N, CA and C of each residue as an Amber inpcrd file, in Angstrom:
protein
   174
   0.8400000  -1.1770000   0.0000000   0.0000000   0.0000000   0.0000000
   0.8880000   1.2440000   0.0000000   0.6390000   2.1250000  -0.8870000
   1.4190000   3.3520000  -1.0070000   0.7450000   4.4830000  -0.2400000
   1.5640000   5.3990000   0.2790000   1.0010000   6.5360000   1.0080000
   0.1540000   7.4190000   0.1090000   0.4540000   7.4400000  -1.1740000
  -0.3080000   8.2640000  -2.1020000  -1.7440000   7.7580000  -2.2370000
  -1.9660000   6.5180000  -1.8740000  -3.2950000   5.9420000  -2.0070000
  -4.1580000   6.1810000  -0.7670000  -3.6120000   6.8340000   0.2570000
  -4.3940000   7.1110000   1.4570000  -5.3600000   8.2530000   1.1960000
  -6.5770000   8.0690000   1.6400000  -7.5740000   9.1170000   1.4970000
  -7.5800000  10.0320000   2.7070000  -8.4150000  11.0350000   2.6400000
  -8.5120000  12.0060000   3.7270000  -8.9440000  11.3360000   5.0250000
  -9.8870000  10.4330000   4.9420000 -10.3850000   9.7550000   6.1370000
  -9.2800000   8.9620000   6.8210000  -8.4890000   8.2400000   6.0380000
  -7.4060000   7.4500000   6.6060000  -6.3630000   8.3330000   7.2760000
  -6.0350000   9.4540000   6.6520000  -5.0500000  10.3740000   7.2240000
  -5.5610000  10.9420000   8.5430000  -6.8340000  11.3100000   8.5870000
  -7.4220000  11.8490000   9.8190000  -7.3810000  10.8010000  10.9270000
  -7.7120000   9.5690000  10.6070000  -7.6870000   8.4940000  11.6030000
  -6.2660000   8.2800000  12.1160000  -5.2880000   8.2770000  11.2320000
  -3.8920000   8.0950000  11.6370000  -3.4520000   9.2280000  12.5540000
  -3.7910000  10.4580000  12.2050000  -3.4230000  11.6160000  13.0380000
  -4.0720000  11.5010000  14.4140000  -5.3340000  11.1120000  14.4670000
  -6.0140000  10.9590000  15.7550000  -5.3720000   9.8690000  16.6050000
  -5.0070000   8.7620000  15.9940000  -4.3480000   7.6770000  16.7300000
  -3.0080000   8.1450000  17.2800000  -2.2470000   8.8700000  16.4820000
  -0.9570000   9.3940000  16.9390000  -1.1620000  10.3520000  18.1040000
  -2.1560000  11.2140000  18.0120000  -2.4430000  12.1470000  19.1080000
  -2.8210000  11.4130000  20.3880000  -3.6070000  10.3660000  20.2600000
  -4.0210000   9.6000000  21.4390000  -2.8250000   8.8710000  22.0440000
  -1.9850000   8.2850000  21.2040000  -0.8470000   7.5120000  21.7070000
   0.2230000   8.3860000  22.3390000   0.5480000   9.4900000  21.7170000
   1.6900000  10.2840000  22.1600000   1.3040000  11.5730000  22.8690000
   0.1270000  12.0570000  22.6740000  -0.2860000  13.3160000  23.2890000
   0.1550000  14.5000000  22.4490000  -0.5740000  15.5890000  22.5880000
  -0.3230000  16.7680000  21.7560000   1.0090000  17.4290000  22.0820000
   1.4810000  17.3130000  23.3100000   2.7350000  17.9680000  23.6850000
   3.9590000  17.2580000  23.1230000   3.8560000  15.9710000  22.8400000
   5.0040000  15.2180000  22.3470000   5.1650000  15.3080000  20.8330000
   4.1200000  15.6590000  20.1220000   4.1640000  15.7170000  18.6610000
   5.2300000  16.6960000  18.1650000   5.3230000  17.9190000  18.6860000
   6.3770000  18.8290000  18.2100000   7.7870000  18.2920000  18.4590000
   7.9750000  17.5710000  19.5720000   9.2840000  16.9750000  19.8470000
   9.6350000  15.9440000  18.7830000   8.6670000  15.1060000  18.4270000
   8.9070000  14.1030000  17.3920000   9.1790000  14.7630000  16.0460000
   8.4230000  15.8030000  15.7330000   8.6080000  16.5020000  14.4590000
   9.9860000  17.1530000  14.4010000  10.4180000  17.7350000  15.5000000
  11.7410000  18.3620000  15.5510000  12.8330000  17.3100000  15.3630000
  12.6990000  16.1880000  16.0320000  13.6690000  15.1040000  15.8830000
  13.6850000  14.5520000  14.4700000  12.5140000  14.4230000  13.8780000
  12.4230000  13.9410000  12.5030000  13.0830000  14.9190000  11.5470000
  12.8570000  16.2060000  11.7610000  13.4820000  17.2300000  10.9220000
  14.9940000  17.1980000  11.0220000  15.5110000  17.0430000  12.2330000
  16.9660000  16.9610000  12.4230000  17.5270000  15.7260000  11.7330000
  16.8200000  14.6170000  11.8680000  17.2650000  13.3830000  11.2260000
  17.2890000  13.5040000   9.7120000  16.2590000  14.1160000   9.1470000
  16.2150000  14.3110000   7.6970000  17.3220000  15.2450000   7.2290000
  17.6240000  16.2790000   8.0150000  18.7030000  17.2040000   7.6630000
  20.0470000  16.4860000   7.6810000  20.2860000  15.6630000   8.7090000
  21.5320000  14.9100000   8.7810000  21.6530000  13.9470000   7.6050000
  20.5470000  13.2900000   7.2510000  20.5560000  12.3710000   6.1170000
  20.8750000  13.1140000   4.8240000  20.2490000  14.2700000   4.6360000
  20.4790000  15.0680000   3.4300000  21.9280000  15.5440000   3.3670000
  22.4650000  15.9980000   4.5100000  23.8590000  16.4420000   4.5490000
  24.8120000  15.2970000   4.2190000  24.5540000  14.1120000   4.7760000
  25.4020000  12.9540000   4.4990000  25.3180000  12.5660000   3.0270000
  24.1160000  12.6270000   2.4710000  23.9340000  12.3040000   1.0520000
  24.7240000  13.2700000   0.1830000  24.6690000  14.5560000   0.5200000
  25.4090000  15.5560000  -0.2520000  26.9150000  15.3770000  -0.0960000
  27.3840000  15.0110000   1.1030000  28.8100000  14.7620000   1.3150000
  29.2940000  13.6010000   0.4570000  28.5080000  12.5400000   0.4120000
  28.8790000  11.3780000  -0.4050000  28.8750000  11.7550000  -1.8780000
  27.8660000  12.5020000  -2.2960000  27.7790000  12.9340000  -3.6930000
  28.9820000  13.8030000  -4.0550000  29.3450000  14.7450000  -3.1790000
  30.5070000  15.6000000  -3.4300000  31.7920000  14.7840000  -3.4820000
  31.8990000  13.7860000  -2.6160000  33.0810000  12.9280000  -2.5980000
  33.2030000  12.1520000  -3.9040000  32.0920000  11.6450000  -4.3870000
  32.1000000  10.8940000  -5.6530000  32.4400000  11.8240000  -6.8080000
  31.8530000  13.0190000  -6.8040000  32.1280000  13.9810000  -7.8710000
  33.5940000  14.3930000  -7.8820000  34.1910000  14.5990000  -6.7050000
  35.5990000  15.0020000  -6.6630000  36.5030000  13.8500000  -7.0730000
  36.0990000  12.6170000  -6.7960000  36.8780000  11.4510000  -7.2140000
  36.8230000  11.2990000  -8.7290000  35.6610000  11.5720000  -9.3220000
  35.5170000  11.4730000 -10.7720000  36.3570000  12.5190000 -11.4900000
  36.5430000  13.6920000 -10.8930000  37.3100000  14.7570000 -11.5320000
  38.8070000  14.4790000 -11.5030000  39.2520000  13.6550000 -10.5390000
  40.6870000  13.3590000 -10.4290000  41.1240000  12.3800000 -11.4400000
C-alpha cells in the first residue's frame, strides 16, 4: 500500500491515533527530531555525492 493511495479519512484516523498515543505535547518533539534526522541524512547524502564527484574529476 502506497502513502499516495491514502484518502482524507485514513489520514485523519492516523493523526487521531498518533495524538491519542503520544499526546499533543510530544508531537512537536517528534517533528523536531524527525526534521533533524532528515537534515543529517540530506547532509550525508550531499557529502557522499561531493566525494564521488571530486573522485571522478581526479
